[in-house]
Structure formats: structure tokens, C-alpha cells
N, C-alpha and C positions, 0 to 999 in steps of 0.2 A: 538444607543440603541442595546444591545446585549441580545438575548434570547437563552438559552442553556438548554438542558435537557439530562439526561442519565438514562438508565435503571439501576435498582439496581444491576444487575449483570455485568454492563458495556458491555453488548452485543452490544448495539448500542448507538450512540450519534447523536443528531441533533442540528443544530446551525443556527440561523438566525441573521443577522446584518442589521439594518435598518438605513437609513439616517434620519436626523431630520425631513424631510418632510413626513416620513412614507413609502417611497418606499424602496424596498429590495435592499440592496447593495451586500449581500452575503448569500448564502444558502448552506447547506450541510447536508448529513446524512451519518453516517458511521456505518458499521457493523464489529464487531471484534470477531474473534475466536482464542482461544488458547487451546492447547492440554490438559492442566491441569487448568481449569477455577478457578479463585480465588487464584491461587498460588502466593504469594507475593515475592517469591524468584526468582531472576534473573537466567534464564537458557538460554544461547545463543543457545542451541541445541533443544529447544522446538519448535514444529511446530505451526506457527501462520499465520493468514490470516486477512487482513484488506481490506474491500471494501468501498470505498468512492464514493459518488454520488452527483452531483450538477446540478441544472438546469441553474445556472448563469455561473459559472466557478469554477474549482477546485483550491483551494489554499492548500498549504502544508507547513509543517515545514521542509521538506526536498526538495532539488532541485535535480532532476535527469537530468543530462546533457547527452543528446543523441548525438551521432556522427552526423555530418551534412548529411552524406549519408545513415542514418538509414532508412530502408525500412519497411513499414507496411506489415503485413501478412494478407492474406485473410482467414478469419475463418467464415464459414457458410454464406459467402457473405458480411461480415463486415470487415472493415479495423481495424486491431489491431496492436498496437506498443508493442512489447515484448522486455524486457531487462533482463539481468542476470548479477550478480556480486558476486564474492567471497568476503565475509565480514570477517574481522578478529575479534577475541574476546580475552579477557584476562582471567587470569592474564598474563602479559607480562614478558618475561625473559629479563632482562637488558643486553644489549650487549655494552661493552665499545667501543667507536669510531665507532659505527654502529647503524643501526636501531634495535629497540627492537624486540624480537621474540614473536609473539602471541602464545597463547595456542593452537589455531586452527582456522579453517575457517568454515563458513556456507554459503549456497547459499541464496541470496536475489533475488527474482523474481518479476518483475513488468510488468503489462499490463495496457495500456491506450487505451480507445476507446469511441466512441459515439454510443448511441442507444436510439431511441424513444425520441430524443430531450434532452437527458441527457448526461453529461460527467461522465465517470467511470474511477477510478484508483483502481487497485487491486495490493496489495503488499503482498508477502508471504515469510516467513522464513522457511527453511528446508523442503520444499515440493519438490518432484521430478518434473522435467519438464513435464512429462506425467500427473501427478496429476494436475498440475497447468493449463495446456492446457485443460484438461477435465472440470475443474471448469469454465474457461472462456468460453468454448464452450457451457456449460450448461446455461450460461447467455444470449447467443445470438442465437435466433431461426434461423433455416435454411430457 
């Protein structure tokens, strides 16, 4: 059984999936921020932030593959895994006998951590590293 609800503004989404016996299989709540709320036009350079929280475990439609030697960072006494990747976006220029050339790149920033018995994943597009660390730091008391 799946129960799902969203706010009218799509600011948050919560989801619960139950087994047939009524026990919870999956739970999550997500908070979403976008620079121009309600804008239906795709803009790869828009600033976005998604915070996902779960008591059971986080599931995602994206898989982030971390290097085996990836080290967690201590932030306010909490272990945080930070990641960054340059993401390309279109339209793409077709290059014969070679990879197509993207219109440009944007920064995708990711943080994963546990706090107060909950799993957190924070994903941001087009924020600076400094802004992103400030957001994560504000979520973790010293």
C-alpha cells in the first residue's frame, strides 16, 4: 500500500509504503526549493535544493557512486559525506565522429549524513560550495 501527499506548491512531499501486514516498508519526506517557484520551463542554471529525510532508509531515483576511499567530513561534530560533480546540459552541438558538445555545465552538490536517528540527503544545483556547506551546517547543531 502506498500513501503519498504533496503540498499544492510542491514544496514538500511525503511518502509511506506499507507491507500487507501494515508495517512500514519505506518512509520519506522531501523538501524542495527552486529559485523561481512554479516555473514550468526547464532552466539548467536555476538554483535548486532538495532535502530528503527518512527514518527507515533513503531510496532515490539516482545512484551516486562514491569512490571507495571517499572520506567523510566532520561538520559540527557530525560525519558528512560531500560530493560535487560538473553536470552537462543541452542543447548539444552534434560533433561528427566524436562526443556531442554540451551547451554548458553546472555544479551538482550532494551531502549525506545521519542526525537524530534520521538519514538525510541534500542535493543542490548551482549553489556555491560555501552556500551549500552553510546550509548543511545549519542543519547540524554543534
